[in-house]
C-alpha positions in Angstrom: -114.6 18.5 14.3 -116.1 21.8 15.5 -117.4 22.7 12.0 -118.2 21.0 8.7 -116.5 21.3 5.3 -118.0 20.1 2.1 -117.5 20.3 -1.7 -120.8 19.2 -3.2 -121.3 20.0 -6.8 -124.4 18.9 -8.7 -125.6 19.2 -12.3 -129.4 19.5 -12.4 -131.7 19.3 -15.4 -135.3 20.4 -15.4 -137.7 20.7 -18.3 -140.9 22.5 -18.9 -144.2 20.6 -18.6 -145.1 19.1 -21.9 -141.7 20.1 -23.2 -143.2 23.5 -24.1 -140.6 25.5 -25.9 -141.0 28.9 -24.2 -137.7 29.7 -22.5 -136.7 32.1 -25.3 -133.2 33.7 -25.3 -134.6 37.2 -24.9 -135.8 36.5 -21.4 -133.1 34.0 -20.4 -130.8 36.6 -18.7 -133.6 37.7 -16.4 -134.6 34.0 -15.6 -130.9 33.3 -14.9 -130.8 36.2 -12.4 -134.0 34.9 -10.8 -132.6 31.4 -10.5 -129.3 32.7 -9.0 -131.3 34.6 -6.3 -133.3 31.4 -5.5 -130.1 29.4 -5.1 -128.4 32.0 -3.0 -131.5 32.2 -0.8 -131.0 28.4 -0.2 -127.3 29.1 0.7 -126.2 27.3 -2.5 -123.7 28.5 -5.0 -124.8 29.2 -8.6 -121.9 28.0 -10.7 -123.5 27.9 -14.2 -127.0 28.2 -15.5 -128.1 27.6 -19.1 -130.4 25.6 -21.3 -132.6 25.7 -24.3 -136.2 26.6 -25.1 -137.6 23.7 -23.1 -135.2 22.8 -20.3 -132.6 24.2 -18.0 -129.2 23.0 -16.7 -127.9 24.2 -13.4 -124.5 23.6 -12.0 -124.9 24.1 -8.3 -122.6 24.0 -5.3 -124.9 22.5 -2.6 -124.9 23.8 1.0 -124.6 20.8 3.3 -127.9 21.5 4.9 -130.0 21.1 1.7 -131.0 18.1 -0.3 -131.0 17.8 -4.0 -134.8 17.3 -4.0 -135.2 20.4 -1.8 -133.2 22.6 -4.2 -135.1 21.3 -7.2 -138.4 21.9 -5.5 -137.4 25.4 -4.5 -136.0 26.2 -8.0 -139.2 24.9 -9.7 -141.8 26.5 -7.4 -140.1 29.9 -7.1 -139.2 30.2 -10.7 -142.7 29.2 -11.8 -144.3 31.9 -9.8 -141.7 34.5 -11.1 -142.2 33.5 -14.8 -146.0 33.7 -14.4 -145.9 37.1 -12.7 -143.4 38.6 -15.1 -144.3 36.9 -18.4 -148.1 36.1 -18.2 -148.2 36.1 -22.0 -146.1 32.9 -22.0 -148.8 30.9 -20.2 -146.1 29.0 -18.4 -147.3 25.4 -17.8 -144.8 24.8 -15.0 -142.0 22.3 -14.8 -142.2 18.6 -15.4 -142.5 16.5 -12.3 -139.1 14.8 -12.5 -135.6 16.0 -12.8 -132.1 14.6 -13.4 -129.3 15.2 -11.0 -125.6 14.2 -11.2 -122.7 14.7 -8.9 -119.8 16.6 -10.4 -116.2 16.1 -9.2 -114.1 19.3 -8.8 -111.9 18.2 -11.7 -115.0 18.2 -14.0 -116.6 21.5 -13.0 -115.1 23.5 -15.9 -116.1 21.0 -18.5 -119.7 20.9 -17.2 -119.7 24.7 -17.1 -118.7 24.8 -20.8 -121.2 22.1 -21.7 -124.0 24.1 -20.0 -122.9 27.4 -21.5 -123.1 25.9 -25.0 -126.6 24.3 -24.7 -128.3 26.2 -27.5 -125.5 25.3 -29.9 -125.4 21.8 -28.7 -129.1 21.3 -29.3 -128.7 22.2 -32.9 -127.0 18.7 -33.2 -128.8 16.7 -30.6 -132.3 16.7 -29.1 -133.0 16.9 -25.4 -134.1 13.3 -25.4 -130.9 12.2 -27.1 -128.9 14.2 -24.7 -130.5 12.8 -21.6 -130.3 9.2 -22.9 -126.6 9.8 -23.7 -125.9 11.1 -20.2 -127.9 8.2 -18.6 -126.0 5.7 -20.6 -122.6 7.1 -19.5 -123.6 6.7 -15.9 -125.3 3.4 -16.4 -128.8 4.4 -15.5 -131.7 2.9 -17.4 -134.7 5.2 -18.1 -138.0 4.5 -19.6 -139.9 6.5 -22.2 -142.4 8.1 -19.7 -139.5 10.2 -18.4 -139.9 12.3 -21.5 -143.7 12.9 -21.4 
């Protein structure tokens, strides 16, 4: 084949270091635009970005030349710098070391988009820890408690 064709969708979750609740709604639109620029710069598609005060969900169409770990590293490092420069009063601690990443089939993209879009409402009923544990249980991944530190 003279060229490559892929459809690689990934749902990524990153949280603030120490689960610090600083991703307030009033600056979220600006953060979302920053994240979109980072993803486009990595030749990835930004499908949906959302979250709550202490974590982000990103639904990303991956370019075949990038790895999940590489995208997460780029998103974390570039957005950390942007937040610190533009919102020094937040004293942004950075992002937690780990992340969660899940493949998403094309048939599930819309339901994941809706899920991400409704994060703030969703977290009125369920904590971040309960959410992650539920997701991991669905896909049969066991996690230990230090994931949440």
